[in-house]
C-alpha positions as CSV (number, residue, x, y, z in Angstrom):
1,X,-7.2,5.4,14.8
2,X,-9.0,7.4,12.1
3,X,-11.1,10.2,13.5
4,X,-14.8,10.6,12.8
5,X,-15.3,13.0,9.9
6,X,-11.9,12.4,8.4
7,X,-11.5,11.2,4.9
8,X,-9.0,8.5,3.9
9,X,-8.2,7.7,0.3
10,X,-6.9,4.2,-0.3
11,X,-5.5,3.6,-3.8
12,X,-5.6,-0.2,-4.2
13,X,-8.3,-0.5,-1.6
14,X,-10.7,-3.0,-3.2
15,X,-8.9,-6.1,-2.1
16,X,-6.2,-7.5,0.1
17,X,-4.5,-5.4,2.7
18,X,-6.0,-2.2,1.2
19,X,-9.5,-3.5,1.7
20,X,-8.7,-4.5,5.3
21,X,-7.5,-1.0,6.0
22,X,-10.6,0.4,4.5
23,X,-12.8,-1.9,6.6
24,X,-11.1,-0.8,9.8
25,X,-11.3,2.8,8.8
26,X,-15.0,2.7,8.3
27,X,-15.4,0.8,11.6
28,X,-13.8,3.7,13.3
29,X,-16.4,6.1,11.9
30,X,-14.2,7.7,9.2
31,X,-15.0,8.3,5.5
32,X,-13.0,6.3,3.0
33,X,-12.6,6.3,-0.8
34,X,-11.3,3.0,-2.2
35,X,-10.1,2.7,-5.7
36,X,-9.4,-0.1,-8.2
37,X,-8.9,-0.2,-11.9
38,X,-12.5,-1.2,-12.5
39,X,-15.1,1.3,-11.4
40,X,-17.9,-1.2,-11.0
41,X,-15.9,-3.4,-8.8
42,X,-14.7,-0.5,-6.7
43,X,-18.3,0.7,-6.2
44,X,-19.5,-2.8,-5.3
45,X,-16.7,-3.2,-2.7
46,X,-17.5,0.2,-1.3
47,X,-21.2,-0.8,-1.0
48,X,-20.1,-3.7,1.2
49,X,-18.4,-1.3,3.6
50,X,-21.5,0.8,4.0
51,X,-22.5,4.5,3.7
52,X,-19.1,5.9,4.8
53,X,-17.4,4.3,1.8
54,X,-17.1,5.5,-1.8
55,X,-15.7,3.5,-4.7
56,X,-13.9,5.0,-7.7
57,X,-11.7,4.0,-10.6
58,X,-8.0,4.7,-10.6
59,X,-5.3,3.1,-12.7
60,X,-1.9,4.3,-11.6
61,X,-0.6,3.7,-15.2
62,X,-3.2,6.1,-16.5
63,X,-2.4,9.7,-15.5
64,X,-5.8,11.0,-16.6
65,X,-7.6,8.5,-14.3
66,X,-5.6,9.9,-11.4
67,X,-6.6,13.4,-12.4
68,X,-10.3,12.4,-12.5
69,X,-10.1,10.7,-9.1
70,X,-8.7,13.7,-7.2
71,X,-10.9,16.2,-9.2
72,X,-13.9,14.6,-7.5
73,X,-12.5,14.7,-4.0
74,X,-12.8,17.6,-1.6
75,X,-10.3,16.9,1.2
76,X,-7.8,14.2,1.9
77,X,-6.8,13.6,5.6
78,X,-4.9,10.4,4.9
79,X,-3.7,9.0,1.6
80,X,-2.7,5.3,1.6
81,X,-1.1,3.8,-1.5
82,X,-1.2,0.0,-1.5
83,X,-1.7,-0.7,-5.2
84,X,0.5,-3.6,-6.5
85,X,1.0,-5.7,-9.6
86,X,2.4,-9.1,-8.7
87,X,4.8,-9.4,-11.6
88,X,6.5,-12.8,-11.4
89,X,9.7,-12.1,-13.2
90,X,13.2,-13.5,-13.1
91,X,16.5,-12.4,-14.6
92,X,16.9,-15.8,-16.3
93,X,13.6,-15.3,-18.3
94,X,13.3,-11.5,-17.9
95,X,10.2,-9.8,-19.5
96,X,11.0,-6.1,-19.7
97,X,7.6,-5.0,-20.8
98,X,5.9,-6.6,-17.8
99,X,8.6,-5.2,-15.5
100,X,8.1,-1.7,-17.0
101,X,4.4,-1.6,-16.3
102,X,4.8,-2.6,-12.7
103,X,7.8,-0.3,-12.1
104,X,5.9,2.7,-13.7
105,X,2.8,2.0,-11.5
106,X,4.8,1.7,-8.3
107,X,7.0,4.7,-8.8
108,X,5.7,7.2,-11.3
109,X,2.1,6.3,-10.5
110,X,2.6,6.6,-6.7
111,X,4.4,10.0,-7.2
112,X,1.6,11.3,-9.5
113,X,-1.1,10.3,-7.1
114,X,0.6,12.2,-4.3
115,X,1.1,15.2,-6.6
116,X,-2.6,15.3,-7.4
117,X,-3.6,14.9,-3.8
118,X,-1.4,17.8,-2.5
119,X,-4.0,20.6,-3.0
120,X,-6.5,18.4,-1.0
121,X,-4.2,18.0,2.0
122,X,-4.2,20.0,5.2
123,X,-1.2,20.6,7.5
124,X,-2.3,17.5,9.6
125,X,-2.6,15.1,6.6
126,X,-0.5,12.1,6.1
127,X,0.7,9.7,3.4
128,X,1.5,6.1,3.8
129,X,3.3,4.3,0.9
130,X,3.5,0.5,0.8
131,X,6.9,-1.1,0.0
132,X,7.7,-4.8,0.6
133,X,10.4,-6.9,2.2
134,X,11.3,-8.4,-1.1
135,X,13.6,-5.4,-1.6
136,X,15.8,-6.9,1.2
137,X,14.9,-10.6,1.0
138,X,13.9,-11.5,-2.6
139,X,11.1,-14.0,-3.1
140,X,11.5,-16.5,-6.0
141,X,10.5,-14.5,-9.1
142,X,10.5,-11.1,-7.3
143,X,13.0,-9.3,-9.6
144,X,10.5,-6.6,-10.5
145,X,9.0,-6.2,-7.1
146,X,12.4,-6.1,-5.4
147,X,13.4,-3.1,-7.6
148,X,10.0,-1.4,-7.2
149,X,9.9,-1.8,-3.5
150,X,13.4,-0.4,-3.1
151,X,12.4,2.6,-5.2
152,X,9.7,3.5,-2.7
153,X,12.3,4.5,-0.2
154,X,13.8,7.0,-2.5
155,X,10.3,8.4,-3.2
156,X,9.8,8.6,0.6
157,X,12.8,10.8,1.1
158,X,11.9,13.4,-1.5
159,X,8.2,13.5,-0.6
160,X,9.0,14.0,3.1
161,X,11.0,17.1,2.2
162,X,8.8,18.4,-0.7
163,X,5.3,18.2,0.8
164,X,6.0,19.2,4.4
165,X,4.3,19.7,6.8
166,X,2.3,16.7,5.5
167,X,3.9,13.6,7.0
168,X,5.0,10.8,4.7
169,X,6.0,7.3,5.8
170,X,6.5,3.9,4.4
171,X,5.3,0.5,5.7
172,X,7.2,-2.5,4.6
173,X,5.3,-5.7,5.4
174,X,7.1,-9.0,5.5
175,X,5.3,-12.1,4.4
176,X,1.7,-11.6,5.7
177,X,-0.2,-14.7,6.8
178,X,-3.9,-15.0,6.2
179,X,-3.7,-13.5,2.7
180,X,-4.4,-15.1,-0.7
181,X,-0.8,-14.3,-1.8
182,X,0.4,-16.6,0.9
183,X,-2.4,-19.1,1.5
184,X,-2.8,-19.8,-2.2
185,X,0.8,-19.7,-3.2
186,X,2.4,-22.1,-5.7
187,X,4.5,-24.9,-4.1
188,X,7.8,-23.1,-4.6
189,X,6.7,-19.9,-3.0
190,X,4.7,-21.8,-0.3
191,X,8.0,-23.4,0.8
192,X,9.7,-20.1,0.8
193,X,7.0,-18.5,2.9
194,X,7.2,-21.3,5.4
195,X,10.9,-20.8,5.6
196,X,10.3,-17.1,6.3
197,X,7.8,-18.1,9.1
198,X,10.5,-20.3,10.6
199,X,12.9,-17.3,10.6
200,X,10.7,-15.3,13.0
201,X,11.5,-15.5,16.7
202,X,8.0,-16.5,17.6
203,X,7.4,-18.6,14.5
204,X,4.5,-16.5,13.4
205,X,3.9,-14.3,10.4
206,X,2.4,-10.8,10.8
207,X,-1.3,-10.8,10.2
208,X,-3.5,-8.4,8.2
209,X,-4.6,-6.9,11.5
210,X,-1.0,-6.2,12.3
211,X,-0.6,-4.3,9.1
212,X,-3.8,-2.3,9.7
213,X,-2.5,-1.3,13.2
214,X,0.8,-0.2,11.8
215,X,-0.9,2.0,9.2
216,X,-3.0,3.6,11.8
217,X,0.1,4.2,14.0
218,X,1.8,6.0,11.1
219,X,-1.3,8.1,10.5
220,X,-1.6,9.0,14.1
221,X,1.9,9.6,15.5
222,X,2.9,13.2,14.7
223,X,6.5,12.4,15.7
224,X,7.0,9.8,13.0
225,X,8.0,11.3,9.6
226,X,10.2,10.0,6.8
227,X,10.3,6.6,8.4
228,X,10.2,3.1,6.9
229,X,8.3,0.8,9.3
230,X,9.2,-2.8,8.8
231,X,6.4,-5.1,10.0
232,X,7.8,-8.6,9.5
233,X,7.6,-10.2,13.0
234,X,11.3,-10.1,13.2
235,X,12.1,-12.3,10.2
236,X,14.8,-10.0,9.1
237,X,16.8,-10.7,12.2
238,X,17.8,-14.2,11.3
C-alpha cells in the first residue's frame, strides 16, 4: 500500500484504471498527481479525490508537456503509466497515421516520461508500466495495441537496467470486468470478451480492484524487479 507522505504520479490517471489507482492511493493517505491531456479535466478529477490529489496536463505525444509536468514536481516515489489510446485498427483496413500516434505515445511517450522523472526518483522509487494481454491474445481490431503492448516488454528490460536501483515492472491486465471498455463494448467485442471470461478457470474476469491490488504489490515488493505481472484470472491457460 502507498505510504503516507509518499507521492505517486499517474499518467493517464483521470479515468479508467488509472483513476481507480489514484482513488485507492489517496484513500491510503498518499499524495497523488493525476494527468490527462486536458488540464481542466485533470484538475476537476483531482478535486473529486480531495486535498491529497493534484491534477495536471500531460500529452505523451507532446514532449514539451512532459517537460512541464515534471518541472513542477518535487519528488516521485512511484510513477504509474496507464495512458492508452484505444486505436481500433485492422490489417485489412490499416490506418498507419492512427497507428503511429498510438505507438509513439505508448513507446516513445512512456520512455520520455520515465526519463524526465529520473531526477525526481529516490533509490526506493518504483515505476509500473501498463501493457495488455492483446499482445498475446489479439482482440478484434487490436493490431496497433497488440504491437504497442508487446513493445512495453522491451522498454521494461532496458529501463530495469538503466535506472537501477529504481525498480521497474509491468502489469499486463487481461480483459477487466466492470470497465466501460468491456461493459459498453460493441457486439463483436462483447462476444469476444464473454468468450475470454469463459476461458478463465473460475469463469470470472479480473476486476478494477484486482488491478489496483496488483499495482500496489509491484510498488511494495522490493524483491520484484523487471517482471511482467499478468493479471487475467488465468484466461491465458486455456
